[in-house]
PDBQT receptor file of N, H, CA, C and O in Angstrom, charges set to zero:
ATOM      1  N   MET A   1      -2.742  -7.284  -8.462  1.00  0.00    +0.000 N 
ATOM      2  CA  MET A   1      -3.937  -7.807  -7.863  1.00  0.00    +0.000 C 
ATOM      3  C   MET A   1      -4.659  -6.635  -7.195  1.00  0.00    +0.000 C 
ATOM      4  O   MET A   1      -4.058  -5.878  -6.432  1.00  0.00    +0.000 OA
ATOM      5  N   LYS A   2      -5.944  -6.496  -7.488  1.00  0.00    +0.000 N 
ATOM      6  H   LYS A   2      -6.432  -7.110  -8.107  1.00  0.00    +0.000 HD
ATOM      7  CA  LYS A   2      -6.747  -5.451  -6.855  1.00  0.00    +0.000 C 
ATOM      8  C   LYS A   2      -7.627  -6.066  -5.788  1.00  0.00    +0.000 C 
ATOM      9  O   LYS A   2      -8.311  -7.063  -6.018  1.00  0.00    +0.000 OA
ATOM     10  N   ILE A   3      -7.599  -5.454  -4.616  1.00  0.00    +0.000 N 
ATOM     11  H   ILE A   3      -7.044  -4.644  -4.429  1.00  0.00    +0.000 HD
ATOM     12  CA  ILE A   3      -8.394  -5.904  -3.481  1.00  0.00    +0.000 C 
ATOM     13  C   ILE A   3      -9.340  -4.767  -3.124  1.00  0.00    +0.000 C 
ATOM     14  O   ILE A   3      -8.901  -3.641  -2.890  1.00  0.00    +0.000 OA
ATOM     15  N   THR A   4     -10.630  -5.055  -3.082  1.00  0.00    +0.000 N 
ATOM     16  H   THR A   4     -10.986  -5.970  -3.272  1.00  0.00    +0.000 HD
ATOM     17  CA  THR A   4     -11.627  -4.043  -2.740  1.00  0.00    +0.000 C 
ATOM     18  C   THR A   4     -12.200  -4.356  -1.371  1.00  0.00    +0.000 C 
ATOM     19  O   THR A   4     -12.631  -5.477  -1.099  1.00  0.00    +0.000 OA
ATOM     20  N   ILE A   5     -12.197  -3.341  -0.513  1.00  0.00    +0.000 N 
ATOM     21  H   ILE A   5     -11.847  -2.430  -0.734  1.00  0.00    +0.000 HD
ATOM     22  CA  ILE A   5     -12.702  -3.485   0.849  1.00  0.00    +0.000 C 
ATOM     23  C   ILE A   5     -13.801  -2.456   1.035  1.00  0.00    +0.000 C 
ATOM     24  O   ILE A   5     -13.589  -1.270   0.781  1.00  0.00    +0.000 OA
ATOM     25  N   ASN A   6     -14.983  -2.896   1.478  1.00  0.00    +0.000 N 
ATOM     26  H   ASN A   6     -15.155  -3.859   1.685  1.00  0.00    +0.000 HD
ATOM     27  CA  ASN A   6     -16.027  -1.926   1.805  1.00  0.00    +0.000 C 
ATOM     28  C   ASN A   6     -15.489  -1.000   2.871  1.00  0.00    +0.000 C 
ATOM     29  O   ASN A   6     -14.706  -1.417   3.725  1.00  0.00    +0.000 OA
ATOM     30  N   LYS A   7     -15.891   0.223   2.830  1.00  0.00    +0.000 N 
ATOM     31  H   LYS A   7     -16.527   0.563   2.137  1.00  0.00    +0.000 HD
ATOM     32  CA  LYS A   7     -15.298   1.282   3.649  1.00  0.00    +0.000 C 
ATOM     33  C   LYS A   7     -14.954   0.806   5.055  1.00  0.00    +0.000 C 
ATOM     34  O   LYS A   7     -15.844   0.546   5.864  1.00  0.00    +0.000 OA
ATOM     35  N   PRO A   8     -13.647   0.693   5.344  1.00  0.00    +0.000 N 
ATOM     36  CA  PRO A   8     -13.221   0.272   6.688  1.00  0.00    +0.000 C 
ATOM     37  C   PRO A   8     -13.447   1.399   7.694  1.00  0.00    +0.000 C 
ATOM     38  O   PRO A   8     -13.721   2.538   7.316  1.00  0.00    +0.000 OA
ATOM     39  N   ASN A   9     -13.330   1.068   8.964  1.00  0.00    +0.000 N 
ATOM     40  H   ASN A   9     -13.107   0.142   9.270  1.00  0.00    +0.000 HD
ATOM     41  CA  ASN A   9     -13.519   2.048  10.025  1.00  0.00    +0.000 C 
ATOM     42  C   ASN A   9     -12.308   2.945  10.217  1.00  0.00    +0.000 C 
ATOM     43  O   ASN A   9     -12.350   3.879  11.017  1.00  0.00    +0.000 OA
ATOM     44  N   ASP A  10     -11.231   2.674   9.495  1.00  0.00    +0.000 N 
ATOM     45  H   ASP A  10     -11.197   1.915   8.845  1.00  0.00    +0.000 HD
ATOM     46  CA  ASP A  10      -9.982   3.403   9.675  1.00  0.00    +0.000 C 
ATOM     47  C   ASP A  10      -9.505   3.953   8.330  1.00  0.00    +0.000 C 
ATOM     48  O   ASP A  10      -9.973   3.521   7.276  1.00  0.00    +0.000 OA
ATOM     49  N   TYR A  11      -8.580   4.900   8.370  1.00  0.00    +0.000 N 
ATOM     50  H   TYR A  11      -8.200   5.251   9.226  1.00  0.00    +0.000 HD
ATOM     51  CA  TYR A  11      -8.005   5.452   7.152  1.00  0.00    +0.000 C 
ATOM     52  C   TYR A  11      -7.070   4.432   6.506  1.00  0.00    +0.000 C 
ATOM     53  O   TYR A  11      -6.540   3.547   7.177  1.00  0.00    +0.000 OA
ATOM     54  N   ALA A  12      -6.876   4.568   5.198  1.00  0.00    +0.000 N 
ATOM     55  H   ALA A  12      -7.306   5.287   4.652  1.00  0.00    +0.000 HD
ATOM     56  CA  ALA A  12      -6.024   3.630   4.453  1.00  0.00    +0.000 C 
ATOM     57  C   ALA A  12      -4.622   3.576   5.050  1.00  0.00    +0.000 C 
ATOM     58  O   ALA A  12      -4.053   2.493   5.190  1.00  0.00    +0.000 OA
ATOM     59  N   ARG A  13      -4.057   4.732   5.403  1.00  0.00    +0.000 N 
ATOM     60  H   ARG A  13      -4.519   5.611   5.289  1.00  0.00    +0.000 HD
ATOM     61  CA  ARG A  13      -2.700   4.774   5.944  1.00  0.00    +0.000 C 
ATOM     62  C   ARG A  13      -2.595   3.932   7.216  1.00  0.00    +0.000 C 
ATOM     63  O   ARG A  13      -1.646   3.164   7.372  1.00  0.00    +0.000 OA
ATOM     64  N   ASN A  14      -3.553   4.069   8.114  1.00  0.00    +0.000 N 
ATOM     65  H   ASN A  14      -4.324   4.693   7.988  1.00  0.00    +0.000 HD
ATOM     66  CA  ASN A  14      -3.524   3.300   9.364  1.00  0.00    +0.000 C 
ATOM     67  C   ASN A  14      -3.752   1.813   9.116  1.00  0.00    +0.000 C 
ATOM     68  O   ASN A  14      -3.106   0.972   9.741  1.00  0.00    +0.000 OA
ATOM     69  N   LEU A  15      -4.659   1.492   8.217  1.00  0.00    +0.000 N 
ATOM     70  H   LEU A  15      -5.184   2.176   7.710  1.00  0.00    +0.000 HD
ATOM     71  CA  LEU A  15      -4.930   0.091   7.901  1.00  0.00    +0.000 C 
ATOM     72  C   LEU A  15      -3.704  -0.588   7.302  1.00  0.00    +0.000 C 
ATOM     73  O   LEU A  15      -3.377  -1.716   7.672  1.00  0.00    +0.000 OA
ATOM     74  N   MET A  16      -3.029   0.086   6.384  1.00  0.00    +0.000 N 
ATOM     75  H   MET A  16      -3.294   1.002   6.083  1.00  0.00    +0.000 HD
ATOM     76  CA  MET A  16      -1.829  -0.485   5.767  1.00  0.00    +0.000 C 
ATOM     77  C   MET A  16      -0.709  -0.653   6.795  1.00  0.00    +0.000 C 
ATOM     78  O   MET A  16       0.024  -1.641   6.751  1.00  0.00    +0.000 OA
ATOM     79  N   ARG A  17      -0.572   0.288   7.707  1.00  0.00    +0.000 N 
ATOM     80  H   ARG A  17      -1.168   1.091   7.743  1.00  0.00    +0.000 HD
ATOM     81  CA  ARG A  17       0.452   0.171   8.758  1.00  0.00    +0.000 C 
ATOM     82  C   ARG A  17       0.172  -1.027   9.652  1.00  0.00    +0.000 C 
ATOM     83  O   ARG A  17       1.100  -1.726  10.060  1.00  0.00    +0.000 OA
ATOM     84  N   LYS A  18      -1.103  -1.272   9.961  1.00  0.00    +0.000 N 
ATOM     85  H   LYS A  18      -1.857  -0.704   9.630  1.00  0.00    +0.000 HD
ATOM     86  CA  LYS A  18      -1.461  -2.435  10.779  1.00  0.00    +0.000 C 
ATOM     87  C   LYS A  18      -1.133  -3.745  10.061  1.00  0.00    +0.000 C 
ATOM     88  O   LYS A  18      -0.896  -4.769  10.702  1.00  0.00    +0.000 OA
ATOM     89  N   CYS A  19      -1.123  -3.708   8.739  1.00  0.00    +0.000 N 
ATOM     90  H   CYS A  19      -1.316  -2.877   8.217  1.00  0.00    +0.000 HD
ATOM     91  CA  CYS A  19      -0.787  -4.889   7.928  1.00  0.00    +0.000 C 
ATOM     92  C   CYS A  19       0.715  -5.018   7.693  1.00  0.00    +0.000 C 
ATOM     93  O   CYS A  19       1.150  -5.936   6.998  1.00  0.00    +0.000 OA
ATOM     94  N   GLY A  20       1.518  -4.113   8.260  1.00  0.00    +0.000 N 
ATOM     95  H   GLY A  20       1.165  -3.367   8.824  1.00  0.00    +0.000 HD
ATOM     96  CA  GLY A  20       2.966  -4.222   8.162  1.00  0.00    +0.000 C 
ATOM     97  C   GLY A  20       3.590  -3.429   7.029  1.00  0.00    +0.000 C 
ATOM     98  O   GLY A  20       4.765  -3.626   6.718  1.00  0.00    +0.000 OA
ATOM     99  N   TYR A  21       2.836  -2.542   6.408  1.00  0.00    +0.000 N 
ATOM    100  H   TYR A  21       1.882  -2.381   6.660  1.00  0.00    +0.000 HD
ATOM    101  CA  TYR A  21       3.351  -1.730   5.305  1.00  0.00    +0.000 C 
ATOM    102  C   TYR A  21       3.805  -0.371   5.807  1.00  0.00    +0.000 C 
ATOM    103  O   TYR A  21       3.273   0.153   6.785  1.00  0.00    +0.000 OA
ATOM    104  N   ALA A  22       4.788   0.191   5.130  1.00  0.00    +0.000 N 
ATOM    105  H   ALA A  22       5.220  -0.234   4.335  1.00  0.00    +0.000 HD
ATOM    106  CA  ALA A  22       5.301   1.524   5.455  1.00  0.00    +0.000 C 
ATOM    107  C   ALA A  22       4.978   2.462   4.302  1.00  0.00    +0.000 C 
ATOM    108  O   ALA A  22       4.971   2.052   3.142  1.00  0.00    +0.000 OA
ATOM    109  N   ALA A  23       4.710   3.722   4.625  1.00  0.00    +0.000 N 
ATOM    110  H   ALA A  23       4.715   4.055   5.568  1.00  0.00    +0.000 HD
ATOM    111  CA  ALA A  23       4.450   4.716   3.591  1.00  0.00    +0.000 C 
ATOM    112  C   ALA A  23       5.720   4.934   2.777  1.00  0.00    +0.000 C 
ATOM    113  O   ALA A  23       6.827   4.908   3.314  1.00  0.00    +0.000 OA
ATOM    114  N   PHE A  24       5.547   5.147   1.482  1.00  0.00    +0.000 N 
ATOM    115  H   PHE A  24       4.648   5.168   1.046  1.00  0.00    +0.000 HD
ATOM    116  CA  PHE A  24       6.682   5.322   0.579  1.00  0.00    +0.000 C 
ATOM    117  C   PHE A  24       6.332   6.380  -0.454  1.00  0.00    +0.000 C 
ATOM    118  O   PHE A  24       5.259   6.335  -1.054  1.00  0.00    +0.000 OA
ATOM    119  N   GLU A  25       7.235   7.334  -0.662  1.00  0.00    +0.000 N 
ATOM    120  H   GLU A  25       8.108   7.370  -0.174  1.00  0.00    +0.000 HD
ATOM    121  CA  GLU A  25       7.062   8.335  -1.710  1.00  0.00    +0.000 C 
ATOM    122  C   GLU A  25       8.143   8.129  -2.752  1.00  0.00    +0.000 C 
ATOM    123  O   GLU A  25       9.335   8.192  -2.449  1.00  0.00    +0.000 OA
ATOM    124  N   ASP A  26       7.720   7.883  -3.981  1.00  0.00    +0.000 N 
ATOM    125  H   ASP A  26       6.752   7.832  -4.228  1.00  0.00    +0.000 HD
ATOM    126  CA  ASP A  26       8.666   7.675  -5.075  1.00  0.00    +0.000 C 
ATOM    127  C   ASP A  26       9.450   8.961  -5.302  1.00  0.00    +0.000 C 
ATOM    128  O   ASP A  26       8.846  10.006  -5.547  1.00  0.00    +0.000 OA
ATOM    129  N   PRO A  27      10.790   8.915  -5.227  1.00  0.00    +0.000 N 
ATOM    130  CA  PRO A  27      11.584  10.137  -5.372  1.00  0.00    +0.000 C 
ATOM    131  C   PRO A  27      11.483  10.767  -6.767  1.00  0.00    +0.000 C 
ATOM    132  O   PRO A  27      11.701  11.969  -6.922  1.00  0.00    +0.000 OA
ATOM    133  N   ARG A  28      11.155   9.962  -7.771  1.00  0.00    +0.000 N 
ATOM    134  H   ARG A  28      10.978   8.986  -7.644  1.00  0.00    +0.000 HD
ATOM    135  CA  ARG A  28      11.047  10.507  -9.133  1.00  0.00    +0.000 C 
ATOM    136  C   ARG A  28       9.673  11.097  -9.416  1.00  0.00    +0.000 C 
ATOM    137  O   ARG A  28       9.563  12.209  -9.932  1.00  0.00    +0.000 OA
ATOM    138  N   THR A  29       8.626  10.351  -9.080  1.00  0.00    +0.000 N 
ATOM    139  H   THR A  29       8.715   9.448  -8.661  1.00  0.00    +0.000 HD
ATOM    140  CA  THR A  29       7.273  10.785  -9.435  1.00  0.00    +0.000 C 
ATOM    141  C   THR A  29       6.541  11.488  -8.301  1.00  0.00    +0.000 C 
ATOM    142  O   THR A  29       5.512  12.122  -8.531  1.00  0.00    +0.000 OA
ATOM    143  N   LYS A  30       7.058  11.384  -7.076  1.00  0.00    +0.000 N 
ATOM    144  H   LYS A  30       7.894  10.869  -6.889  1.00  0.00    +0.000 HD
ATOM    145  CA  LYS A  30       6.430  11.946  -5.877  1.00  0.00    +0.000 C 
ATOM    146  C   LYS A  30       5.079  11.306  -5.572  1.00  0.00    +0.000 C 
ATOM    147  O   LYS A  30       4.262  11.890  -4.860  1.00  0.00    +0.000 OA
ATOM    148  N   GLU A  31       4.839  10.102  -6.112  1.00  0.00    +0.000 N 
ATOM    149  H   GLU A  31       5.503   9.628  -6.690  1.00  0.00    +0.000 HD
ATOM    150  CA  GLU A  31       3.595   9.387  -5.867  1.00  0.00    +0.000 C 
ATOM    151  C   GLU A  31       3.689   8.627  -4.548  1.00  0.00    +0.000 C 
ATOM    152  O   GLU A  31       4.706   7.996  -4.261  1.00  0.00    +0.000 OA
ATOM    153  N   ASN A  32       2.632   8.690  -3.752  1.00  0.00    +0.000 N 
ATOM    154  H   ASN A  32       1.806   9.203  -3.985  1.00  0.00    +0.000 HD
ATOM    155  CA  ASN A  32       2.604   8.012  -2.460  1.00  0.00    +0.000 C 
ATOM    156  C   ASN A  32       2.053   6.607  -2.605  1.00  0.00    +0.000 C 
ATOM    157  O   ASN A  32       1.097   6.372  -3.344  1.00  0.00    +0.000 OA
ATOM    158  N   SER A  33       2.669   5.673  -1.887  1.00  0.00    +0.000 N 
ATOM    159  H   SER A  33       3.445   5.863  -1.287  1.00  0.00    +0.000 HD
ATOM    160  CA  SER A  33       2.237   4.286  -1.898  1.00  0.00    +0.000 C 
ATOM    161  C   SER A  33       2.707   3.641  -0.596  1.00  0.00    +0.000 C 
ATOM    162  O   SER A  33       3.124   4.332   0.333  1.00  0.00    +0.000 OA
ATOM    163  N   PHE A  34       2.635   2.322  -0.538  1.00  0.00    +0.000 N 
ATOM    164  H   PHE A  34       2.296   1.761  -1.293  1.00  0.00    +0.000 HD
ATOM    165  CA  PHE A  34       3.041   1.577   0.649  1.00  0.00    +0.000 C 
ATOM    166  C   PHE A  34       3.909   0.404   0.225  1.00  0.00    +0.000 C 
ATOM    167  O   PHE A  34       3.680  -0.196  -0.826  1.00  0.00    +0.000 OA
ATOM    168  N   VAL A  35       4.914   0.073   1.044  1.00  0.00    +0.000 N 
ATOM    169  H   VAL A  35       5.101   0.560   1.897  1.00  0.00    +0.000 HD
ATOM    170  CA  VAL A  35       5.800  -1.042   0.741  1.00  0.00    +0.000 C 
ATOM    171  C   VAL A  35       5.968  -1.935   1.971  1.00  0.00    +0.000 C 
ATOM    172  O   VAL A  35       5.866  -1.490   3.114  1.00  0.00    +0.000 OA
ATOM    173  N   ARG A  36       6.230  -3.213   1.689  1.00  0.00    +0.000 N 
ATOM    174  H   ARG A  36       6.314  -3.575   0.760  1.00  0.00    +0.000 HD
ATOM    175  CA  ARG A  36       6.573  -4.174   2.744  1.00  0.00    +0.000 C 
ATOM    176  C   ARG A  36       7.697  -5.031   2.200  1.00  0.00    +0.000 C 
ATOM    177  O   ARG A  36       7.516  -5.770   1.232  1.00  0.00    +0.000 OA
ATOM    178  N   HIS A  37       8.856  -4.931   2.824  1.00  0.00    +0.000 N 
ATOM    179  H   HIS A  37       9.003  -4.330   3.610  1.00  0.00    +0.000 HD
ATOM    180  CA  HIS A  37      10.039  -5.658   2.374  1.00  0.00    +0.000 C 
ATOM    181  C   HIS A  37       9.991  -7.101   2.852  1.00  0.00    +0.000 C 
ATOM    182  O   HIS A  37       9.542  -7.390   3.961  1.00  0.00    +0.000 OA
ATOM    183  N   LEU A  38      10.456  -7.991   2.005  1.00  0.00    +0.000 N 
ATOM    184  H   LEU A  38      10.820  -7.756   1.104  1.00  0.00    +0.000 HD
ATOM    185  CA  LEU A  38      10.500  -9.413   2.342  1.00  0.00    +0.000 C 
ATOM    186  C   LEU A  38      11.812  -9.811   2.996  1.00  0.00    +0.000 C 
ATOM    187  O   LEU A  38      11.874 -10.800   3.726  1.00  0.00    +0.000 OA
ATOM    188  N   THR A  39      12.869  -9.032   2.733  1.00  0.00    +0.000 N 
ATOM    189  H   THR A  39      12.818  -8.228   2.141  1.00  0.00    +0.000 HD
ATOM    190  CA  THR A  39      14.188  -9.255   3.325  1.00  0.00    +0.000 C 
ATOM    191  C   THR A  39      14.723  -7.907   3.784  1.00  0.00    +0.000 C 
ATOM    192  O   THR A  39      14.000  -6.912   3.746  1.00  0.00    +0.000 OA
ATOM    193  N   SER A  40      15.961  -7.860   4.212  1.00  0.00    +0.000 N 
ATOM    194  H   SER A  40      16.549  -8.669   4.243  1.00  0.00    +0.000 HD
ATOM    195  CA  SER A  40      16.565  -6.590   4.607  1.00  0.00    +0.000 C 
ATOM    196  C   SER A  40      17.016  -5.774   3.397  1.00  0.00    +0.000 C 
ATOM    197  O   SER A  40      17.414  -4.619   3.547  1.00  0.00    +0.000 OA
ATOM    198  N   GLU A  41      16.959  -6.353   2.218  1.00  0.00    +0.000 N 
ATOM    199  H   GLU A  41      16.636  -7.291   2.096  1.00  0.00    +0.000 HD
ATOM    200  CA  GLU A  41      17.332  -5.653   0.984  1.00  0.00    +0.000 C 
ATOM    201  C   GLU A  41      16.150  -4.820   0.473  1.00  0.00    +0.000 C 
ATOM    202  O   GLU A  41      15.022  -4.981   0.937  1.00  0.00    +0.000 OA
ATOM    203  N   PHE A  42      16.426  -3.921  -0.493  1.00  0.00    +0.000 N 
ATOM    204  H   PHE A  42      17.343  -3.791  -0.870  1.00  0.00    +0.000 HD
ATOM    205  CA  PHE A  42      15.384  -3.075  -1.060  1.00  0.00    +0.000 C 
ATOM    206  C   PHE A  42      14.380  -3.901  -1.877  1.00  0.00    +0.000 C 
ATOM    207  O   PHE A  42      13.180  -3.630  -1.848  1.00  0.00    +0.000 OA
ATOM    208  N   TYR A  43      14.877  -4.904  -2.601  1.00  0.00    +0.000 N 
ATOM    209  H   TYR A  43      15.852  -5.124  -2.624  1.00  0.00    +0.000 HD
ATOM    210  CA  TYR A  43      14.035  -5.822  -3.381  1.00  0.00    +0.000 C 
ATOM    211  C   TYR A  43      14.311  -7.236  -2.912  1.00  0.00    +0.000 C 
ATOM    212  O   TYR A  43      15.433  -7.502  -2.480  1.00  0.00    +0.000 OA
ATOM    213  N   PRO A  44      13.382  -8.145  -2.966  1.00  0.00    +0.000 N 
ATOM    214  CA  PRO A  44      11.986  -8.032  -3.383  1.00  0.00    +0.000 C 
ATOM    215  C   PRO A  44      11.142  -7.391  -2.287  1.00  0.00    +0.000 C 
ATOM    216  O   PRO A  44      11.509  -7.388  -1.112  1.00  0.00    +0.000 OA
ATOM    217  N   ARG A  45      10.011  -6.855  -2.705  1.00  0.00    +0.000 N 
ATOM    218  H   ARG A  45       9.713  -6.858  -3.660  1.00  0.00    +0.000 HD
ATOM    219  CA  ARG A  45       9.100  -6.213  -1.763  1.00  0.00    +0.000 C 
ATOM    220  C   ARG A  45       7.690  -6.216  -2.347  1.00  0.00    +0.000 C 
ATOM    221  O   ARG A  45       7.500  -6.272  -3.562  1.00  0.00    +0.000 OA
ATOM    222  N   PHE A  46       6.712  -6.156  -1.454  1.00  0.00    +0.000 N 
ATOM    223  H   PHE A  46       6.866  -6.110  -0.467  1.00  0.00    +0.000 HD
ATOM    224  CA  PHE A  46       5.340  -5.943  -1.871  1.00  0.00    +0.000 C 
ATOM    225  C   PHE A  46       5.130  -4.443  -1.962  1.00  0.00    +0.000 C 
ATOM    226  O   PHE A  46       5.608  -3.685  -1.118  1.00  0.00    +0.000 OA
ATOM    227  N   HIS A  47       4.416  -4.025  -2.986  1.00  0.00    +0.000 N 
ATOM    228  H   HIS A  47       4.028  -4.641  -3.671  1.00  0.00    +0.000 HD
ATOM    229  CA  HIS A  47       4.195  -2.615  -3.236  1.00  0.00    +0.000 C 
ATOM    230  C   HIS A  47       2.693  -2.426  -3.436  1.00  0.00    +0.000 C 
ATOM    231  O   HIS A  47       2.086  -3.133  -4.241  1.00  0.00    +0.000 OA
ATOM    232  N   ALA A  48       2.090  -1.487  -2.718  1.00  0.00    +0.000 N 
ATOM    233  H   ALA A  48       2.583  -0.913  -2.064  1.00  0.00    +0.000 HD
ATOM    234  CA  ALA A  48       0.642  -1.312  -2.779  1.00  0.00    +0.000 C 
ATOM    235  C   ALA A  48       0.279   0.152  -2.960  1.00  0.00    +0.000 C 
ATOM    236  O   ALA A  48       0.857   1.042  -2.336  1.00  0.00    +0.000 OA
ATOM    237  N   TYR A  49      -0.691   0.375  -3.828  1.00  0.00    +0.000 N 
ATOM    238  H   TYR A  49      -1.161  -0.348  -4.335  1.00  0.00    +0.000 HD
ATOM    239  CA  TYR A  49      -1.285   1.697  -4.011  1.00  0.00    +0.000 C 
ATOM    240  C   TYR A  49      -2.689   1.630  -3.433  1.00  0.00    +0.000 C 
ATOM    241  O   TYR A  49      -3.450   0.720  -3.761  1.00  0.00    +0.000 OA
ATOM    242  N   ALA A  50      -3.039   2.576  -2.582  1.00  0.00    +0.000 N 
ATOM    243  H   ALA A  50      -2.420   3.315  -2.315  1.00  0.00    +0.000 HD
ATOM    244  CA  ALA A  50      -4.355   2.588  -1.952  1.00  0.00    +0.000 C 
ATOM    245  C   ALA A  50      -5.158   3.774  -2.474  1.00  0.00    +0.000 C 
ATOM    246  O   ALA A  50      -4.695   4.915  -2.468  1.00  0.00    +0.000 OA
ATOM    247  N   ASP A  51      -6.365   3.477  -2.923  1.00  0.00    +0.000 N 
ATOM    248  H   ASP A  51      -6.742   2.551  -2.928  1.00  0.00    +0.000 HD
ATOM    249  CA  ASP A  51      -7.276   4.506  -3.420  1.00  0.00    +0.000 C 
ATOM    250  C   ASP A  51      -8.559   4.389  -2.612  1.00  0.00    +0.000 C 
ATOM    251  O   ASP A  51      -9.256   3.378  -2.687  1.00  0.00    +0.000 OA
ATOM    252  N   GLU A  52      -8.870   5.426  -1.839  1.00  0.00    +0.000 N 
ATOM    253  H   GLU A  52      -8.303   6.248  -1.778  1.00  0.00    +0.000 HD
ATOM    254  CA  GLU A  52     -10.064   5.355  -1.011  1.00  0.00    +0.000 C 
ATOM    255  C   GLU A  52     -11.054   6.442  -1.397  1.00  0.00    +0.000 C 
ATOM    256  O   GLU A  52     -10.677   7.546  -1.788  1.00  0.00    +0.000 OA
ATOM    257  N   ASN A  53     -12.330   6.097  -1.276  1.00  0.00    +0.000 N 
ATOM    258  H   ASN A  53     -12.636   5.200  -0.958  1.00  0.00    +0.000 HD
ATOM    259  CA  ASN A  53     -13.381   7.080  -1.445  1.00  0.00    +0.000 C 
ATOM    260  C   ASN A  53     -14.377   6.878  -0.316  1.00  0.00    +0.000 C 
ATOM    261  O   ASN A  53     -14.069   6.178   0.648  1.00  0.00    +0.000 OA
ATOM    262  N   ASP A  54     -15.559   7.469  -0.406  1.00  0.00    +0.000 N 
ATOM    263  H   ASP A  54     -15.809   8.037  -1.190  1.00  0.00    +0.000 HD
ATOM    264  CA  ASP A  54     -16.526   7.389   0.690  1.00  0.00    +0.000 C 
ATOM    265  C   ASP A  54     -17.075   5.988   0.914  1.00  0.00    +0.000 C 
ATOM    266  O   ASP A  54     -17.510   5.665   2.019  1.00  0.00    +0.000 OA
ATOM    267  N   GLU A  55     -17.059   5.150  -0.124  1.00  0.00    +0.000 N 
ATOM    268  H   GLU A  55     -16.705   5.413  -1.022  1.00  0.00    +0.000 HD
ATOM    269  CA  GLU A  55     -17.699   3.840  -0.020  1.00  0.00    +0.000 C 
ATOM    270  C   GLU A  55     -16.741   2.671   0.139  1.00  0.00    +0.000 C 
ATOM    271  O   GLU A  55     -17.093   1.671   0.764  1.00  0.00    +0.000 OA
ATOM    272  N   ARG A  56     -15.527   2.776  -0.419  1.00  0.00    +0.000 N 
ATOM    273  H   ARG A  56     -15.241   3.589  -0.927  1.00  0.00    +0.000 HD
ATOM    274  CA  ARG A  56     -14.633   1.621  -0.385  1.00  0.00    +0.000 C 
ATOM    275  C   ARG A  56     -13.166   2.023  -0.473  1.00  0.00    +0.000 C 
ATOM    276  O   ARG A  56     -12.812   3.154  -0.806  1.00  0.00    +0.000 OA
ATOM    277  N   LEU A  57     -12.343   1.045  -0.158  1.00  0.00    +0.000 N 
ATOM    278  H   LEU A  57     -12.631   0.127   0.113  1.00  0.00    +0.000 HD
ATOM    279  CA  LEU A  57     -10.893   1.162  -0.267  1.00  0.00    +0.000 C 
ATOM    280  C   LEU A  57     -10.440   0.143  -1.300  1.00  0.00    +0.000 C 
ATOM    281  O   LEU A  57     -10.756  -1.042  -1.189  1.00  0.00    +0.000 OA
ATOM    282  N   ILE A  58      -9.704   0.597  -2.298  1.00  0.00    +0.000 N 
ATOM    283  H   ILE A  58      -9.447   1.559  -2.389  1.00  0.00    +0.000 HD
ATOM    284  CA  ILE A  58      -9.181  -0.289  -3.333  1.00  0.00    +0.000 C 
ATOM    285  C   ILE A  58      -7.664  -0.307  -3.195  1.00  0.00    +0.000 C 
ATOM    286  O   ILE A  58      -7.017   0.736  -3.291  1.00  0.00    +0.000 OA
ATOM    287  N   VAL A  59      -7.099  -1.483  -2.970  1.00  0.00    +0.000 N 
ATOM    288  H   VAL A  59      -7.624  -2.330  -2.891  1.00  0.00    +0.000 HD
ATOM    289  CA  VAL A  59      -5.657  -1.658  -2.819  1.00  0.00    +0.000 C 
ATOM    290  C   VAL A  59      -5.139  -2.398  -4.046  1.00  0.00    +0.000 C 
ATOM    291  O   VAL A  59      -5.567  -3.519  -4.322  1.00  0.00    +0.000 OA
ATOM    292  N   ASN A  60      -4.229  -1.783  -4.778  1.00  0.00    +0.000 N 
ATOM    293  H   ASN A  60      -3.882  -0.872  -4.554  1.00  0.00    +0.000 HD
ATOM    294  CA  ASN A  60      -3.588  -2.409  -5.939  1.00  0.00    +0.000 C 
ATOM    295  C   ASN A  60      -2.237  -2.915  -5.465  1.00  0.00    +0.000 C 
ATOM    296  O   ASN A  60      -1.323  -2.127  -5.223  1.00  0.00    +0.000 OA
ATOM    297  N   LEU A  61      -2.109  -4.230  -5.332  1.00  0.00    +0.000 N 
ATOM    298  H   LEU A  61      -2.852  -4.870  -5.528  1.00  0.00    +0.000 HD
ATOM    299  CA  LEU A  61      -0.941  -4.866  -4.737  1.00  0.00    +0.000 C 
ATOM    300  C   LEU A  61      -0.133  -5.601  -5.803  1.00  0.00    +0.000 C 
ATOM    301  O   LEU A  61      -0.698  -6.318  -6.629  1.00  0.00    +0.000 OA
ATOM    302  N   HIS A  62       1.196  -5.422  -5.786  1.00  0.00    +0.000 N 
ATOM    303  H   HIS A  62       1.655  -4.839  -5.115  1.00  0.00    +0.000 HD
ATOM    304  CA  HIS A  62       2.050  -6.191  -6.681  1.00  0.00    +0.000 C 
ATOM    305  C   HIS A  62       3.408  -6.426  -6.028  1.00  0.00    +0.000 C 
ATOM    306  O   HIS A  62       3.737  -5.826  -5.005  1.00  0.00    +0.000 OA
ATOM    307  N   LEU A  63       4.181  -7.308  -6.640  1.00  0.00    +0.000 N 
ATOM    308  H   LEU A  63       3.913  -7.796  -7.471  1.00  0.00    +0.000 HD
ATOM    309  CA  LEU A  63       5.495  -7.695  -6.134  1.00  0.00    +0.000 C 
ATOM    310  C   LEU A  63       6.572  -7.060  -6.981  1.00  0.00    +0.000 C 
ATOM    311  O   LEU A  63       6.606  -7.276  -8.193  1.00  0.00    +0.000 OA
ATOM    312  N   ASP A  64       7.454  -6.279  -6.378  1.00  0.00    +0.000 N 
ATOM    313  H   ASP A  64       7.425  -6.103  -5.394  1.00  0.00    +0.000 HD
ATOM    314  CA  ASP A  64       8.609  -5.712  -7.060  1.00  0.00    +0.000 C 
ATOM    315  C   ASP A  64       9.789  -6.630  -6.853  1.00  0.00    +0.000 C 
ATOM    316  O   ASP A  64      10.094  -7.017  -5.725  1.00  0.00    +0.000 OA
ATOM    317  N   GLN A  65      10.466  -6.986  -7.956  1.00  0.00    +0.000 N 
ATOM    318  H   GLN A  65      10.219  -6.671  -8.873  1.00  0.00    +0.000 HD
ATOM    319  CA  GLN A  65      11.619  -7.875  -7.834  1.00  0.00    +0.000 C 
ATOM    320  C   GLN A  65      12.879  -7.223  -8.370  1.00  0.00    +0.000 C 
ATOM    321  O   GLN A  65      13.949  -7.833  -8.346  1.00  0.00    +0.000 OA
TER     322      GLN A  65
């Protein structure tokens, strides 16, 4: 699911943290993203990629099981 937000007043990292997500770097690809665990286990979790530019923030959100 892609969510588009007109340029927020805060950086993507801070906005995602306020929503309960933690920064995550994939150990294999070194790609940065954000995760929010649903339980104390590693899976299931919400996984989000944030892409920001001068005009908007695009969050690509999916569920890892």
